[in-house]
Residue, then its C-alpha position, 0 to 999 in steps of 0.5 A: m633258155p629254160r628257167a631253173f625249176i621243175t614243176g608239176c601239173m594238176g591232172q592227166e592232161l594239160s589245161r590251157s592255163e598250164i599250156a600257157f604257163f609252160r610256154e611262158s615260164r619255160p621250166f627245166g622239167l616236169i615231175l609226175f605223181e599218181r594223179n597224172c598217170a592213168s595209162p601208158e598212152q595217156v602218160r606219153r601224151l602228157t610228157d609229149a605235150f610238156r615238151g612241146c610246150v617248152g620246145r625241148e624234146d630232151a627235157p627232163v620228166l621226173i617221177d618217184q617210182e621207188g617200189g614199196r609204198v612210194i610208187r606213182l605208177k600202179p597196177p594194172y598197167w604197171r608192175q608192183y615192186a618190193p621196197a628197197a629193204q627187201i633188196g637189202r635183205l637179200f644182199e645180207r644173205d648173198h651179196e652177189k644176188g643182192l647186187e643182181l637184184a638191185g641191177v635188175f630192178g633198176r633196168l626193170l624201172a627204166a624199161e617201164l619208164r622210158p616208153l612213157g617219156v619219163n627219163v629221170n626216176c628219183v632213186p636211189l634213196l641213200d638215207v641211213p635210217a637210225a634207231g628212233a627216227h621217224d618211219i618216213i624213211g623206214a623200208r624205203a632205205f636199203s639197209e641200216h648199214v652204210e656199206i650195203i646202202i652204197s653197194l645197192g645204190k650203185a647198182l640200182a643207179e647203174g641199172l637205171m642208166q643202162a636202160g635209159c633213165l637218169p637216177v637222183i640220189k636223195h636226200i642229201p646229206g641224209h634224212g635218216r636221223a629225222g624225227c618227224d616227216s618233212h612233208e609236215d614239219l621240220p626235222v632237227v637232227n643233233a648228231s655231231a659232225a663226226e657221227l654224220e660224216a662217218s655214217d650219213f654223208a658216206p653214201f652220197a659221197a660214194l655216189k657223188n658222180c650222179i648227175f642229180a641230187m635232191t636235198a633234205h629239208v632237215v636242220y643239221l645243228a652241227y653245221d647250221k642251227q637254224n636253216p635246213a639243208t635246202v636253204s643253208r649256204t653253210v650246209i650246201e657249200k661245206v657239206i654237200r659241195g665240200k665234205i661229200g664232193f657233190g658237184n653236179l646238179l643239185m635240186s631242192d626237195d619239194l618247195s611246198m613241203k611244211a618244213l620250209k616256211g614263208s611264201l613260195a617266192s621267198r623259198s624259191r630265192a632262198v633255195f637259189a641263194a643257198g646254192c641249189d641249181l634247181a627248185l622243185h615244186c610238185n603240187g600243181e597249184m598254179g598260184e604257187m607255180l607262178e611264184v616259183a617261176q618268177n623267182s627262178p633264174e635261167l639255167g646256165e648253159s654249163a648246167q644244161n650241157m651236164y644234163a645233156g651229156a649224162l642223158k646221152a651216156c645212158g643206154k637204150a636196151s630193153f630189159d623186160e625179160d629180167y622180170g622173171r629173174y626179179q621174181a626168182l631173186l625175191g623168191e629166195l626170201k621166202 
């Protein structure tokens, strides 16, 4: 049985200690960053090695390949893509072409990721940016308008799945009002429940059938005055599972981010106590990884079956020919 956490690794190949750790702790999945990715052949060796350690050929390997400034795979081996906001701009000008661009983008991303052994991409970002908020979201968002985010988020998620990659909706229930970067500090949002439900929560409710969602390390005073969503049973039960209706696999954002307090052991316990299905830890620090592993339960059979079913439903087509269309659609913004 895998344990209910997703982990990083330090370099471009697994160290002896990482191999032993993966074999012993059996993490559900692996997440890759730029430090892990030098060439297509090297990344494939790394993902194959991870799956060999955990003994599951379909184990999830995740990445954040959003386009714009959040990319882990870079030229010359991989393409540079525009940020989501440019897709939103085209949609505002021409709805049909904007939707086409989002779908093409999703297919292109999956067509690049799948040969590497990466089968989960942490997009679409469904946060609704608010005036005066920190720019950690910024152009990563499709738009400031809820309906545009919903339409393009659906098209991107569908494009990914058509070409063999599972999406992750993030950062549930919404990071767009945050006044600081949760990598560095704990954002506190004082909007009313009515405001949040009318805006921030709506994109997540519209895409609630996606297999994975990633939490926001954000305090929502309207629901819990102390705890960020990731470790708030109130927010997870009443908002994420309740008002939004997300019933699939809920993972934390990175446990090593500074928005969270306490040891990695206490953070891990708090994530599961609040109702998350999976803990995410990204930095590859072995001491921290051991703490997370030791405080993560086994992942239940129903959750594993849910993932396996979603993966089976993905298409396997190659869409590399879409790149010309992607460039042509973006060119209309010039």
